[in-house]
N, C-alpha and C positions, 0 to 999 in steps of 0.2 A: 690726830693733830688738833690742838685747840688754839684758836686765834682770839686774842684779847684786845679790846679797844677801850681806852679810858677817855673820859670826858668830864667836864665840869670845873676844870681849873680856871684860874683867873687872878685878878688883883683885888685884894680886899684889905681894909684897914684893920689894925690891931683891935681885937675884941669882936670882930665880925665872924661870919659863918660862911662855909661853902659845903656843897655836897658833891662828892665825886662819884661817878658811876663807871662800872666796868662791864662791858657787854661781851659775852663769849659766843663764839660761833665755831662751826666745824665739828663739834662734839658736845654733847651735854655735859655740863659741869656738876650735875646733881650729886655725883659721888666724890667730888674733889673738895679738898680743903682749899679755901680761897683766902687771899690776903693782900696786904698793901705794904710796899716798901717805899722809901724815899731817899733821894740823894741831893744834898745841897752842894753848891759849888765848892770844889776843893776838898770835899769830904767823901768818905766811903758810903756806899748804899747801906741803909739801916732799916730794920724791921719797924713797922708801925702797928699793924693789927692783923688778926686772922680770925676766920670763922670756919667751923667744921662743916661737913657735908649736910648734916641734919639741922644746923643752926642751933644746936644745943650747947655748944661750947665756943667761947671766944677768948682771945688773948690780946693784950695791948702792951706796947712799950710804956715804961714808967712815965716818960715825958708827955704822953698823950692821954693817960688814964683820967677819966672824969670829964674829958673835953671831946674826945672822938668816940664814935660808935659805928661799928661795922655791922652790916646786915646783908641778907641775900634774898632774892626772889627766884625760886625754882622755876616757876612758870615762865618767867621772862628771861631766864638764864643770865641773870645779872647779879652783881655784887656792888654794894654802895658803901661809901665812907662819909658819914656826917661829921663835919669838923666845926666845932663851936669854940668861942673864945680864942680865936687864932692869935698867935704871937709871931713876931718877926722871925724867931728861930724855927718856925714851921715852914719857912720859905724853902722850897725844894721842888724837884721834879718827882711826882708820885707815880709809882708803877704798880700795876695789878699783877698778881702771880697766882698760879694754880699748881697744886700738887695732889696727885691721887693717893699718895702713900703716907703723908704726914698728918699729924693731928694739929689742932690749933695751938697746943702748948709747945709743940716741937717745930712749928712752922718757921719761927724766927731763925733757926739754925739749919733748917732743911727746906729751903724754898724749892719749888719745882722748876722744871725746864721751860715752862711757858710764861712768857713775859709780854706785857703790852708795850706800846711805844712811849708811854709816859705822858703826863699832863702837868703843866707848870702851875704851881701855886706860889703866889707872891703876896706876902703880908707886909704892908708898908703904909705909912701915913703920907 
C-alpha cells in the first residue's frame, strides 16, 4: 500500500506561483510513475502532469505546458508540482497519484489506484 499526502495549496492571485508537494509513505515510490490530476467544481477530474520512475520522462496537459513543472526527489520519497503564471482556470482540487505500471506518456489515461486526499488551489484576485 502507498499513502499519499498533498500539501502546498492555497489562494494566489492570477500570475502568481505555488508549489505543491506529495509525500509518499508505506512503500517506496522509487519505481512508480507519479503524477497530478485536478478537479474543478462541476467538472471531471483531468490529468495535469506525470513523471516516470527515473525522472527521465515527463508529460503535461496542453493547458499547463510551459507553466507547470513536475519533479521528484527519490531520497525524500516526494513529488512536486511547480505552478507558475497561474490562471483562474487552474482553480481546482489537485490530487497526487501513483502507478507502478504506466509510463509518463500513458499516465493520463491509466492512473493508478493510489490517490491522495487532495489540496485546494484557488486563483483569484
